[in-house]
C-alpha positions as CSV (number, residue, x, y, z in Angstrom):
1,M,25.5,19.9,15.1
2,T,26.9,18.6,18.4
3,R,25.7,15.0,18.0
4,Q,24.6,12.6,15.4
5,L,21.0,11.5,15.9
6,K,19.8,8.0,15.1
7,V,16.7,8.3,13.0
8,L,14.3,5.7,11.7
9,V,11.9,6.5,8.9
10,G,9.3,3.8,8.9
11,C,7.2,2.7,5.9
12,E,9.2,4.8,3.5
13,F,10.1,3.4,0.0
14,S,11.2,6.7,-1.4
15,G,14.1,7.6,0.9
16,V,13.1,11.3,0.7
17,V,12.8,11.9,4.5
18,R,15.7,9.6,5.3
19,D,18.0,11.5,2.9
20,A,16.9,14.8,4.3
21,F,18.2,13.7,7.7
22,R,21.3,12.1,6.2
23,D,22.1,15.4,4.4
24,L,22.4,17.0,7.9
25,G,24.9,14.3,9.0
26,H,22.5,12.1,11.0
27,D,22.5,8.3,11.0
28,A,19.1,7.9,9.3
29,W,17.7,4.7,8.0
30,S,14.5,4.0,6.1
31,C,12.5,0.8,6.2
32,D,9.7,-0.7,4.1
33,L,8.5,-4.0,2.7
34,Q,9.5,-2.6,-0.7
35,P,13.1,-1.8,-1.8
36,C,14.1,1.9,-1.7
37,E,13.7,3.6,-5.0
38,R,16.8,5.8,-4.3
39,S,19.4,3.6,-2.6
40,N,19.2,0.5,-0.5
41,E,22.5,1.3,1.3
42,F,20.6,2.8,4.3
43,H,17.4,0.9,3.9
44,Y,15.9,-2.0,5.8
45,R,13.5,-4.1,3.8
46,C,11.3,-5.2,6.6
47,D,8.4,-4.4,8.8
48,A,8.8,-1.2,10.8
49,I,8.0,-2.9,14.0
50,M,11.0,-5.2,13.5
51,A,13.3,-2.3,12.7
52,I,12.3,-0.4,15.9
53,R,14.0,-3.2,17.9
54,W,17.3,-3.1,16.0
55,D,18.7,0.1,17.5
56,N,18.3,2.8,20.2
57,W,16.5,5.4,18.0
58,D,16.3,9.0,19.0
59,L,13.6,9.8,16.5
60,M,11.1,7.9,14.4
61,V,9.2,9.5,11.5
62,A,6.7,6.9,10.1
63,H,4.2,6.8,7.3
64,P,1.9,3.9,8.2
65,P,-0.4,2.7,5.3
66,C,-3.6,4.7,5.1
67,D,-5.5,2.3,2.7
68,H,-8.0,1.2,5.4
69,L,-7.8,4.2,7.7
70,S,-8.6,7.1,5.4
71,L,-11.7,9.1,6.2
72,S,-12.6,9.1,2.5
73,G,-13.3,5.3,2.7
74,A,-14.8,5.2,6.2
75,R,-18.4,4.6,5.0
76,W,-17.3,1.2,3.6
77,C,-16.8,0.0,7.1
78,A,-20.5,0.1,7.7
79,D,-23.1,-2.4,6.5
80,H,-25.5,-0.5,4.3
81,W,-27.5,-0.4,1.1
82,V,-25.7,1.1,-1.9
83,A,-27.6,2.7,-4.8
84,C,-26.4,1.1,-8.1
85,K,-28.2,1.7,-11.5
86,K,-26.5,-1.4,-13.0
87,H,-28.0,-3.7,-10.3
88,P,-31.3,-5.3,-11.2
89,A,-32.8,-4.0,-8.0
90,G,-31.2,-0.6,-8.3
91,K,-29.2,-1.2,-5.1
92,Y,-27.2,-3.8,-3.4
93,W,-26.3,-4.7,0.2
94,H,-22.7,-3.9,1.2
95,D,-21.2,-6.1,4.0
96,G,-18.5,-4.0,5.7
97,S,-17.1,-6.8,7.8
98,A,-14.0,-7.3,5.7
99,K,-13.3,-3.6,5.6
100,R,-13.8,-3.4,9.4
101,S,-11.3,-6.2,9.9
102,A,-8.7,-4.5,7.7
103,R,-9.3,-1.2,9.5
104,E,-8.7,-2.9,12.9
105,Q,-5.4,-4.4,11.7
106,S,-4.3,-1.1,10.3
107,A,-5.2,0.7,13.5
108,S,-3.3,-1.9,15.5
109,F,-0.2,-1.3,13.4
110,F,-0.6,2.5,13.8
111,R,-0.9,2.0,17.6
112,Q,2.2,-0.1,17.8
113,L,4.2,2.6,16.0
114,W,2.7,5.3,18.3
115,E,3.5,3.4,21.4
116,A,7.1,2.4,20.3
117,P,9.8,2.9,22.9
118,I,11.2,5.9,21.1
119,K,11.2,9.3,22.8
120,H,10.5,11.5,19.7
121,I,7.9,10.2,17.2
122,C,6.0,11.6,14.2
123,L,3.4,9.6,12.4
124,E,2.0,11.0,9.1
125,N,-1.2,10.1,7.3
126,P,-3.8,11.8,5.2
127,M,-7.0,12.6,7.1
128,S,-7.4,9.4,9.1
129,M,-9.6,7.4,11.4
130,A,-6.5,6.8,13.5
131,S,-7.3,10.2,15.1
132,T,-10.3,8.6,16.8
133,L,-9.2,4.9,16.9
134,V,-5.7,5.5,18.3
135,A,-4.8,9.1,19.3
136,P,-5.9,12.6,18.3
137,K,-3.8,14.1,15.6
138,N,-1.7,17.2,16.6
139,Q,-1.2,19.2,13.4
140,T,-2.5,19.6,9.9
141,I,-0.1,20.6,7.2
142,H,-0.3,21.1,3.4
143,P,2.4,20.8,0.7
144,W,1.8,24.4,-0.4
145,E,3.1,25.6,3.0
146,F,6.5,24.1,2.2
147,G,7.0,25.2,-1.4
148,H,5.0,22.7,-3.3
149,P,2.0,24.2,-5.2
150,E,-0.2,21.2,-4.5
151,Q,-3.2,20.3,-2.3
152,K,-3.0,17.3,0.0
153,T,-4.2,17.7,3.5
154,T,-1.9,15.8,5.8
155,W,-2.2,15.0,9.5
156,L,0.7,14.6,11.9
157,W,0.8,12.8,15.3
158,L,3.6,14.3,17.3
159,K,5.2,12.9,20.5
160,N,7.8,15.2,22.2
161,L,8.1,17.2,18.9
162,P,7.0,20.8,18.1
163,H,4.6,21.6,15.3
164,L,6.3,22.1,11.9
165,V,6.7,25.7,11.0
166,P,5.8,26.4,7.3
167,T,8.9,27.4,5.3
168,N,7.5,28.6,1.9
169,N,3.8,29.4,1.5
170,V,2.9,29.2,-2.2
171,R,-0.8,28.9,-1.8
172,D,-1.5,32.1,-3.9
173,E,0.6,30.7,-6.8
174,M,-1.0,27.3,-6.5
175,M,-4.6,28.7,-6.7
176,K,-3.8,30.1,-10.1
177,L,-3.1,26.6,-11.4
178,P,-5.7,24.3,-13.0
179,K,-7.5,22.1,-10.5
180,N,-6.1,18.9,-12.0
181,V,-2.6,20.3,-11.6
182,R,-2.8,21.4,-8.0
183,E,-4.7,18.2,-7.0
184,K,-2.5,16.0,-9.1
185,V,-2.0,13.5,-6.3
186,W,-5.7,12.6,-6.6
187,S,-5.6,12.5,-10.4
188,V,-3.0,9.7,-10.7
189,P,-4.5,7.1,-13.1
190,P,-5.0,3.5,-12.0
191,G,-2.0,1.3,-12.4
192,E,0.7,-0.6,-10.6
193,T,2.6,2.5,-9.4
194,R,-0.5,4.5,-8.3
195,K,-0.2,3.9,-4.6
196,N,3.5,4.8,-4.6
197,D,2.9,7.9,-6.8
198,R,0.3,9.2,-4.3
199,S,2.3,8.5,-1.2
200,R,5.8,9.7,-2.1
201,S,7.0,12.3,0.5
202,Y,7.5,16.0,-0.5
203,E,11.0,17.3,-0.4
204,G,10.0,20.6,1.2
205,I,8.2,18.9,4.1
206,A,11.1,16.4,4.6
207,K,13.6,19.3,4.7
208,A,11.5,21.1,7.3
209,M,11.2,17.9,9.4
210,S,15.0,17.2,9.4
211,E,16.0,20.8,10.1
212,Q,13.4,21.8,12.7
213,W,13.2,18.5,14.6
214,S,16.9,17.7,14.7
215,R,17.5,21.2,16.0
216,H,14.8,20.8,18.6
217,I,16.1,17.5,19.8
218,L,19.7,18.5,19.9
219,N,18.9,21.8,21.7
220,N,17.0,19.9,24.4
221,L,19.5,17.1,25.1
222,T,20.4,16.7,28.8
223,P,24.0,17.8,29.3
């Protein structure tokens, strides 16, 4: 490594991606409204938009909240009748205005991250309406491409960064596992930690990001 990069990992409570970059010697910081579950020594407990202003970052990897942008919940943004056996009429009218408002706020936050004054940016989300509301996604990755025998389709929005190259394809091994094991991220039971348990970064993906993207940026620095 010829230079230490300044890396901001936005909306990360786990510290997984941050520490992957720090392990390579980079000046990486995470930020989130929650404290970091690993160490708060290199963690800003704040909004990512605020942290963007605090330094001249070379790279930002951010995981904006997907609660109101996920394609799986898109139908709740529309006003429509919902069949319900428990309702006296057998159906009820769903008003999607609150969901639409929340979606707009989430999309606005996603857009601010995407348009941040940082040369190299990666935004990560599950399959998301941000691809039509903000910008088209650039790549689809899966944990099983990076050594984790699990299924979780993930989209990446990349600015001045190459596609991640899979490092350890374990799909064949994964398909031999019971469905509830390979799809355990979707099987997390309700509870206070459910959101965190479903959104924690994968070590294999974090390692690929840190190694491949830091190498790309350093190799393309202007002399």
